[in-house]
N, CA and C atoms as an extended XYZ file, in Angstrom:
384
Properties=species:S:1:pos:R:3:atomname:S:1:resname:S:1:resid:I:1 pbc="F F F"
N       -33.430      -77.295      -57.231 N   MET     1
C       -33.618      -76.627      -58.628 CA  MET     1
C       -32.232      -77.022      -59.092 C   MET     1
N       -31.887      -76.978      -60.105 N   THR     2
C       -30.465      -77.362      -60.737 CA  THR     2
C       -30.232      -75.983      -61.392 C   THR     2
N       -29.018      -75.701      -62.001 N   ALA     3
C       -28.530      -74.818      -62.832 CA  ALA     3
C       -29.517      -75.052      -64.156 C   ALA     3
N       -29.748      -75.884      -64.716 N   HIS     4
C       -30.524      -75.982      -65.805 CA  HIS     4
C       -31.895      -75.990      -65.738 C   HIS     4
N       -32.236      -75.885      -64.526 N   ASP     5
C       -33.862      -75.291      -64.001 CA  ASP     5
C       -33.712      -73.854      -63.913 C   ASP     5
N       -33.047      -73.518      -63.451 N   VAL     6
C       -32.407      -71.908      -63.473 CA  VAL     6
C       -32.255      -70.939      -64.952 C   VAL     6
N       -31.640      -71.572      -65.629 N   ALA     7
C       -31.277      -71.350      -67.235 CA  ALA     7
C       -32.620      -71.175      -67.899 C   ALA     7
N       -33.891      -72.440      -67.613 N   ARG     8
C       -34.969      -71.918      -68.287 CA  ARG     8
C       -35.978      -71.002      -67.800 C   ARG     8
N       -35.335      -70.665      -66.593 N   LEU     9
C       -36.563      -69.529      -65.913 CA  LEU     9
C       -35.895      -68.096      -66.483 C   LEU     9
N       -34.749      -68.149      -66.950 N   LEU    10
C       -33.893      -66.749      -67.292 CA  LEU    10
C       -34.549      -66.193      -68.349 C   LEU    10
N       -34.598      -64.756      -68.597 N   PRO    11
C       -35.545      -64.410      -69.759 CA  PRO    11
C       -34.234      -64.157      -70.419 C   PRO    11
N       -34.859      -63.947      -72.281 N   ASP    12
C       -33.881      -63.839      -72.975 CA  ASP    12
C       -32.623      -62.683      -72.819 C   ASP    12
N       -31.958      -62.679      -73.631 N   VAL    13
C       -30.365      -61.971      -73.119 CA  VAL    13
C       -30.747      -60.468      -73.015 C   VAL    13
N       -31.541      -59.584      -73.912 N   PRO    14
C       -31.474      -58.366      -73.684 CA  PRO    14
C       -32.682      -58.056      -72.612 C   PRO    14
N       -33.460      -58.670      -72.101 N   ALA    15
C       -34.300      -58.573      -70.902 CA  ALA    15
C       -33.381      -58.827      -69.484 C   ALA    15
N       -32.661      -60.069      -69.748 N   LEU    16
C       -31.913      -59.955      -68.684 CA  LEU    16
C       -30.742      -59.125      -68.239 C   LEU    16
N       -30.332      -58.311      -69.545 N   GLY    17
C       -29.161      -57.098      -69.378 CA  GLY    17
C       -30.301      -55.783      -68.532 C   GLY    17
N       -31.276      -56.107      -69.085 N   ASP    18
C       -31.983      -54.827      -68.393 CA  ASP    18
C       -32.449      -54.937      -66.981 C   ASP    18
N       -32.725      -56.332      -66.633 N   LEU    19
C       -32.917      -56.699      -65.411 CA  LEU    19
C       -32.056      -56.202      -64.279 C   LEU    19
N       -30.495      -56.739      -65.033 N   CYS    20
C       -29.501      -56.232      -64.118 CA  CYS    20
C       -29.331      -55.083      -64.126 C   CYS    20
N       -29.815      -54.194      -65.158 N   ARG    21
C       -29.195      -52.594      -64.655 CA  ARG    21
C       -30.435      -52.226      -63.905 C   ARG    21
N       -31.395      -52.481      -63.859 N   SER    22
C       -32.165      -52.072      -63.124 CA  SER    22
C       -32.288      -52.354      -61.499 C   SER    22
N       -31.730      -53.639      -61.471 N   MET    23
C       -31.469      -54.088      -60.059 CA  MET    23
C       -30.493      -53.187      -59.423 C   MET    23
N       -29.530      -52.826      -60.006 N   ALA    24
C       -27.837      -52.320      -60.071 CA  ALA    24
C       -28.514      -50.862      -59.427 C   ALA    24
N       -29.420      -50.096      -60.391 N   VAL    25
C       -29.593      -48.610      -60.319 CA  VAL    25
C       -30.635      -48.501      -58.410 C   VAL    25
N       -31.296      -49.891      -58.208 N   LEU    26
C       -32.329      -49.708      -56.770 CA  LEU    26
C       -31.428      -50.353      -55.750 C   LEU    26
N       -29.888      -50.510      -56.045 N   SER    27
C       -28.990      -51.012      -54.869 CA  SER    27
C       -28.633      -50.004      -54.148 C   SER    27
N       -28.331      -49.942      -52.613 N   PRO    28
C       -27.725      -49.168      -51.939 CA  PRO    28
C       -26.792      -48.509      -52.206 C   PRO    28
N       -25.811      -49.713      -52.337 N   ASP    29
C       -24.240      -49.640      -52.778 CA  ASP    29
C       -23.340      -50.817      -52.784 C   ASP    29
N       -22.554      -50.865      -53.510 N   TRP    30
C       -21.686      -51.985      -53.623 CA  TRP    30
C       -20.842      -52.207      -52.586 C   TRP    30
N       -20.455      -51.300      -51.763 N   GLU    31
C       -19.392      -52.157      -50.826 CA  GLU    31
C       -20.192      -52.917      -49.611 C   GLU    31
N       -21.366      -52.396      -49.365 N   GLY    32
C       -22.374      -53.409      -48.463 CA  GLY    32
C       -23.298      -54.494      -48.879 C   GLY    32
N       -22.458      -54.739      -50.719 N   GLY    33
C       -23.353      -56.092      -51.100 CA  GLY    33
C       -24.452      -55.514      -51.925 C   GLY    33
N       -25.136      -56.582      -52.370 N   TYR    34
C       -26.286      -56.187      -53.536 CA  TYR    34
C       -25.675      -56.437      -55.011 C   TYR    34
N       -26.423      -55.150      -55.773 N   HIS    35
C       -25.942      -55.516      -56.960 CA  HIS    35
C       -25.275      -54.516      -57.583 C   HIS    35
N       -24.611      -54.523      -58.842 N   PHE    36
C       -23.872      -53.319      -59.525 CA  PHE    36
C       -23.675      -54.035      -61.109 C   PHE    36
N       -23.854      -53.052      -62.018 N   PHE    37
C       -23.578      -53.362      -63.309 CA  PHE    37
C       -22.517      -52.108      -63.794 C   PHE    37
N       -21.605      -52.869      -64.891 N   ASP    38
C       -20.583      -51.972      -65.241 CA  ASP    38
C       -20.560      -52.510      -66.816 C   ASP    38
N       -21.268      -51.377      -67.452 N   ALA    39
C       -21.204      -51.461      -69.036 CA  ALA    39
C       -19.982      -50.913      -69.381 C   ALA    39
N       -19.075      -50.630      -68.893 N   GLY    40
C       -17.677      -50.702      -69.910 CA  GLY    40
C       -16.702      -51.741      -69.061 C   GLY    40
N       -16.915      -52.548      -68.644 N   TRP    41
C       -16.117      -53.674      -68.142 CA  TRP    41
C       -14.921      -54.078      -68.755 C   TRP    41
N       -15.364      -54.172      -70.143 N   GLY    42
C       -14.045      -54.539      -71.161 CA  GLY    42
C       -14.633      -54.337      -72.838 C   GLY    42
N       -13.454      -54.168      -73.445 N   PRO    43
C       -13.871      -54.160      -74.926 CA  PRO    43
C       -15.157      -54.784      -75.586 C   PRO    43
N       -16.436      -54.307      -75.485 N   ALA    44
C       -17.634      -54.665      -76.174 CA  ALA    44
C       -18.342      -56.219      -75.099 C   ALA    44
N       -17.867      -55.682      -73.633 N   GLU    45
C       -18.507      -56.729      -72.446 CA  GLU    45
C       -19.066      -55.647      -71.572 C   GLU    45
N       -20.130      -56.088      -70.854 N   LYS    46
C       -20.616      -55.593      -69.510 CA  LYS    46
C       -20.885      -56.638      -68.431 C   LYS    46
N       -20.665      -56.135      -67.011 N   THR    47
C       -20.868      -57.363      -66.308 CA  THR    47
C       -21.778      -56.773      -65.393 C   THR    47
N       -22.535      -57.958      -64.761 N   ALA    48
C       -23.562      -57.523      -64.111 CA  ALA    48
C       -23.064      -58.449      -62.433 C   ALA    48
N       -23.142      -58.199      -61.374 N   SER    49
C       -22.789      -58.688      -60.224 CA  SER    49
C       -23.514      -58.726      -58.811 C   SER    49
N       -23.519      -59.659      -58.065 N   MET    50
C       -24.589      -59.417      -56.622 CA  MET    50
C       -23.571      -60.121      -55.658 C   MET    50
N       -23.397      -59.346      -54.629 N   ARG    51
C       -23.039      -60.038      -53.370 CA  ARG    51
C       -24.180      -59.944      -52.295 C   ARG    51
N       -24.299      -60.727      -51.695 N   ASN    52
C       -25.016      -60.849      -50.642 CA  ASN    52
C       -24.793      -59.947      -48.973 C   ASN    52
N       -23.574      -60.022      -48.831 N   GLY    53
C       -22.777      -59.642      -47.612 CA  GLY    53
C       -22.506      -60.717      -46.618 C   GLY    53
N       -23.041      -62.219      -47.145 N   SER    54
C       -23.127      -63.165      -46.526 CA  SER    54
C       -21.924      -64.251      -46.840 C   SER    54
N       -21.611      -64.014      -47.981 N   GLY    55
C       -20.743      -64.836      -49.070 CA  GLY    55
C       -21.098      -65.409      -49.884 C   GLY    55
N       -22.682      -65.510      -50.761 N   ASP    56
C       -22.778      -65.631      -51.832 CA  ASP    56
C       -22.928      -64.727      -52.715 C   ASP    56
N       -22.796      -65.035      -54.331 N   GLU    57
C       -22.308      -63.922      -55.053 CA  GLU    57
C       -22.497      -64.762      -56.555 C   GLU    57
N       -22.824      -63.722      -57.308 N   TYR    58
C       -22.745      -64.182      -59.056 CA  TYR    58
C       -22.256      -63.054      -59.950 C   TYR    58
N       -22.248      -63.268      -61.113 N   SER    59
C       -21.431      -62.162      -61.904 CA  SER    59
C       -21.956      -62.916      -63.487 C   SER    59
N       -22.399      -62.055      -64.283 N   ILE    60
C       -22.856      -61.959      -65.333 CA  ILE    60
C       -22.236      -61.433      -66.340 C   ILE    60
N       -21.491      -62.080      -67.534 N   VAL    61
C       -20.628      -61.145      -68.498 CA  VAL    61
C       -21.518      -61.564      -69.792 C   VAL    61
N       -21.546      -60.393      -70.281 N   PHE    62
C       -22.519      -60.183      -71.459 CA  PHE    62
C       -21.413      -59.460      -72.600 C   PHE    62
N       -21.284      -60.250      -73.611 N   SER    63
C       -20.032      -59.639      -74.735 CA  SER    63
C       -20.451      -60.296      -76.073 C   SER    63
N       -20.328      -60.069      -77.038 N   ASP    64
C       -20.428      -60.504      -78.443 CA  ASP    64
C       -20.472      -61.664      -78.442 C   ASP    64
N       -19.457      -62.646      -77.857 N   ALA    65
C       -19.989      -63.987      -77.784 CA  ALA    65
C       -21.182      -64.606      -76.947 C   ALA    65
N       -21.592      -63.872      -76.105 N   GLY    66
C       -22.739      -64.464      -75.492 CA  GLY    66
C       -22.886      -64.020      -73.999 C   GLY    66
N       -23.919      -65.063      -73.118 N   VAL    67
C       -23.530      -64.219      -71.658 CA  VAL    67
C       -22.973      -65.592      -71.058 C   VAL    67
N       -22.077      -65.264      -70.137 N   TYR    68
C       -21.470      -66.217      -69.134 CA  TYR    68
C       -22.207      -65.621      -67.753 C   TYR    68
N       -22.544      -67.034      -66.955 N   ILE    69
C       -22.875      -66.546      -65.642 CA  ILE    69
C       -22.152      -67.601      -64.687 C   ILE    69
N       -21.750      -66.762      -63.505 N   ARG    70
C       -20.917      -67.806      -62.551 CA  ARG    70
C       -21.482      -67.576      -61.273 C   ARG    70
N       -21.954      -68.773      -60.777 N   GLY    71
C       -23.070      -68.483      -59.382 CA  GLY    71
C       -21.979      -69.174      -58.192 C   GLY    71
N       -22.062      -68.461      -56.904 N   PHE    72
C       -21.369      -68.848      -55.817 CA  PHE    72
C       -22.260      -69.019      -54.685 C   PHE    72
N       -22.485      -69.817      -53.833 N   ASP    73
C       -23.248      -70.525      -52.615 CA  ASP    73
C       -22.172      -70.775      -51.743 C   ASP    73
N       -22.003      -70.294      -50.886 N   HIS    74
C       -20.713      -70.382      -49.795 CA  HIS    74
C       -21.050      -71.872      -48.963 C   HIS    74
N       -22.447      -71.953      -48.627 N   GLU    75
C       -22.881      -73.193      -47.944 CA  GLU    75
C       -23.070      -74.211      -48.700 C   GLU    75
N       -22.945      -74.287      -50.064 N   ALA    76
C       -23.471      -75.443      -50.943 CA  ALA    76
C       -22.274      -76.760      -50.924 C   ALA    76
N       -22.669      -77.704      -50.749 N   MET    77
C       -21.824      -78.691      -51.133 CA  MET    77
C       -20.644      -78.822      -51.912 C   MET    77
N       -21.075      -78.281      -52.927 N   MET    78
C       -20.415      -78.095      -54.176 CA  MET    78
C       -19.225      -76.774      -53.956 C   MET    78
N       -18.773      -76.204      -53.036 N   SER    79
C       -18.189      -75.363      -52.776 CA  SER    79
C       -16.802      -75.962      -52.949 C   SER    79
N       -16.320      -74.699      -53.687 N   PRO    80
C       -14.528      -75.573      -54.191 CA  PRO    80
C       -13.823      -74.997      -53.136 C   PRO    80
N       -14.226      -74.831      -51.513 N   TYR    81
C       -13.540      -74.855      -50.389 CA  TYR    81
C       -13.747      -76.215      -49.575 C   TYR    81
N       -14.633      -76.968      -49.904 N   GLY    82
C       -14.798      -78.070      -49.148 CA  GLY    82
C       -14.392      -79.109      -50.179 C   GLY    82
N       -14.002      -78.905      -51.335 N   ASN    83
C       -13.679      -80.203      -52.368 CA  ASN    83
C       -12.444      -79.672      -52.978 C   ASN    83
N       -11.233      -79.002      -52.369 N   ASP    84
C        -9.908      -78.646      -52.949 CA  ASP    84
C       -10.017      -78.375      -54.255 C   ASP    84
N       -11.045      -77.371      -54.698 N   GLY    85
C       -11.246      -77.121      -56.060 CA  GLY    85
C       -12.709      -77.251      -56.467 C   GLY    85
N       -12.843      -76.765      -57.476 N   PRO    86
C       -14.216      -76.386      -58.093 CA  PRO    86
C       -14.885      -77.904      -58.198 C   PRO    86
N       -16.282      -78.297      -58.149 N   TRP    87
C       -16.848      -79.707      -58.445 CA  TRP    87
C       -16.610      -80.184      -59.860 C   TRP    87
N       -16.208      -81.625      -59.325 N   PRO    88
C       -16.340      -81.795      -60.932 CA  PRO    88
C       -17.378      -81.706      -61.813 C   PRO    88
N       -17.267      -81.094      -62.940 N   GLY    89
C       -18.010      -80.970      -64.282 CA  GLY    89
C       -18.587      -79.802      -63.713 C   GLY    89
N       -18.432      -79.041      -63.034 N   VAL    90
C       -19.185      -77.556      -63.276 CA  VAL    90
C       -18.502      -76.894      -64.203 C   VAL    90
N       -16.961      -76.902      -64.350 N   LEU    91
C       -16.444      -75.856      -65.432 CA  LEU    91
C       -15.885      -76.412      -66.570 C   LEU    91
N       -16.194      -78.030      -66.700 N   ASP    92
C       -15.568      -78.943      -67.504 CA  ASP    92
C       -16.046      -78.488      -69.095 C   ASP    92
N       -17.108      -78.295      -69.397 N   SER    93
C       -17.481      -78.254      -70.716 CA  SER    93
C       -17.708      -76.497      -70.762 C   SER    93
N       -17.430      -75.638      -70.134 N   VAL    94
C       -17.294      -74.024      -70.623 CA  VAL    94
C       -16.605      -73.944      -71.954 C   VAL    94
N       -17.354      -73.465      -72.687 N   PRO    95
C       -16.775      -73.424      -74.118 CA  PRO    95
C       -15.763      -72.183      -74.379 C   PRO    95
N       -14.629      -72.582      -75.173 N   ASP    96
C       -13.555      -71.992      -74.855 CA  ASP    96
C       -13.917      -70.460      -75.309 C   ASP    96
N       -14.772      -70.155      -75.878 N   VAL    97
C       -15.077      -68.651      -76.162 CA  VAL    97
C       -15.361      -67.753      -74.706 C   VAL    97
N       -15.886      -68.835      -73.875 N   PHE    98
C       -16.073      -68.077      -72.288 CA  PHE    98
C       -14.873      -68.586      -71.392 C   PHE    98
N       -13.831      -69.350      -71.910 N   ARG    99
C       -12.864      -69.930      -70.828 CA  ARG    99
C       -12.502      -68.870      -69.971 C   ARG    99
N       -11.720      -67.706      -70.687 N   HIS   100
C       -11.103      -66.794      -69.869 CA  HIS   100
C       -11.786      -66.290      -68.770 C   HIS   100
N       -12.964      -66.290      -68.669 N   TYR   101
C       -13.744      -65.837      -67.698 CA  TYR   101
C       -13.760      -66.763      -66.323 C   TYR   101
N       -13.654      -67.931      -66.692 N   VAL   102
C       -13.450      -68.912      -65.491 CA  VAL   102
C       -12.151      -68.339      -64.729 C   VAL   102
N       -10.915      -67.837      -65.178 N   GLU   103
C       -10.114      -68.015      -64.549 CA  GLU   103
C        -9.925      -65.356      -64.293 C   GLU   103
N       -10.967      -64.902      -64.360 N   GLU   104
C       -10.832      -63.661      -64.293 CA  GLU   104
C       -10.880      -63.395      -62.806 C   GLU   104
N        -9.890      -62.269      -62.344 N   THR   105
C        -9.577      -61.688      -61.024 CA  THR   105
C       -10.974      -62.023      -60.063 C   THR   105
N       -11.768      -61.185      -60.873 N   GLU   106
C       -13.268      -61.219      -60.074 CA  GLU   106
C       -14.122      -62.815      -60.096 C   GLU   106
N       -13.625      -63.710      -60.655 N   SER   107
C       -13.988      -64.823      -60.700 CA  SER   107
C       -13.339      -66.028      -59.549 C   SER   107
N       -12.451      -65.382      -59.062 N   CYS   108
C       -11.325      -66.518      -58.138 CA  CYS   108
C       -10.779      -66.142      -56.962 C   CYS   108
N       -10.505      -66.720      -55.863 N   ASP   109
C        -9.935      -66.203      -54.503 CA  ASP   109
C        -8.579      -65.694      -55.278 C   ASP   109
N        -8.067      -65.434      -53.786 N   GLU   110
C        -6.666      -64.536      -53.662 CA  GLU   110
C        -5.867      -65.892      -54.162 C   GLU   110
N        -5.808      -66.839      -54.377 N   ASP   111
C        -4.822      -68.067      -54.703 CA  ASP   111
C        -5.143      -68.562      -55.945 C   ASP   111
N        -6.043      -67.542      -56.834 N   GLY   112
C        -6.425      -67.951      -58.127 CA  GLY   112
C        -7.680      -69.354      -58.571 C   GLY   112
N        -8.163      -69.478      -57.235 N   MET   113
C        -8.938      -70.744      -57.144 CA  MET   113
C       -10.530      -70.277      -57.657 C   MET   113
N       -10.864      -70.808      -58.940 N   PRO   114
C       -12.541      -70.368      -59.465 CA  PRO   114
C       -13.287      -70.341      -57.959 C   PRO   114
N       -14.473      -69.366      -57.912 N   ILE   115
C       -15.280      -69.378      -56.940 CA  ILE   115
C       -16.358      -69.542      -57.552 C   ILE   115
N       -16.911      -71.272      -57.652 N   VAL   116
C       -17.837      -71.113      -58.600 CA  VAL   116
C       -18.728      -72.436      -57.948 C   VAL   116
N       -20.146      -72.691      -57.687 N   THR   117
C       -20.956      -73.627      -57.617 CA  THR   117
C       -21.751      -73.985      -58.920 C   THR   117
N       -22.100      -73.145      -59.202 N   ALA   118
C       -22.739      -73.094      -60.510 CA  ALA   118
C       -22.444      -72.223      -61.806 C   ALA   118
N       -22.248      -72.893      -63.021 N   CYS   119
C       -21.997      -71.977      -64.126 CA  CYS   119
C       -23.295      -72.045      -65.450 C   CYS   119
N       -23.326      -71.589      -65.982 N   LEU   120
C       -24.399      -71.378      -67.017 CA  LEU   120
C       -23.642      -70.158      -68.064 C   LEU   120
N       -24.139      -70.760      -69.413 N   TRP   121
C       -24.099      -69.658      -70.456 CA  TRP   121
C       -25.019      -69.795      -71.401 C   TRP   121
N       -24.731      -69.094      -72.634 N   ARG   122
C       -25.630      -69.191      -73.938 CA  ARG   122
C       -24.787      -68.235      -74.881 C   ARG   122
N       -24.175      -68.920      -75.803 N   GLU   123
C       -23.557      -68.134      -76.656 CA  GLU   123
C       -24.731      -67.649      -77.753 C   GLU   123
N       -23.664      -66.708      -78.632 N   ALA   124
C       -24.674      -65.646      -79.143 CA  ALA   124
C       -25.288      -66.498      -80.046 C   ALA   124
N       -24.704      -67.502      -80.945 N   ARG   125
C       -25.256      -68.257      -81.912 CA  ARG   125
C       -26.333      -69.125      -81.374 C   ARG   125
N       -26.745      -69.876      -79.760 N   ASP   126
C       -27.522      -70.365      -79.727 CA  ASP   126
C       -29.124      -69.677      -79.751 C   ASP   126
N       -29.708      -70.417      -79.497 N   GLU   127
C       -31.733      -70.019      -79.983 CA  GLU   127
C       -31.732      -69.741      -78.602 C   GLU   127
N       -31.870      -70.612      -77.587 N   HIS   128
C       -32.571      -70.659      -76.468 CA  HIS   128
C       -31.800      -70.934      -75.512 C   HIS   128
């Protein structure tokens, strides 16, 4: 399954936000992994995150600009750790409106390398 396949399966933005909040409410605790939702992450920004405790994670930023999704599978051949950086093409076409999320502390390791194997977005002006 590709990132494009996953994108087609995602609900619309309001439903995705509701789903993320619901999963966070049902999650046992952030330190042990699982789901988290921060309704006040930044000015007019909310974020949803998941960590499974085994090295896989994702984050979703909801903003006035749209939605930016970053995923990381620690066993994927596209892991930046096996390739001296993010896989070619994964971050190349991230629109300028979301580019700063690529370099957010939560999206990078301690050396500033983006921790990403999949990246998706939907700008607010996009229809689907």
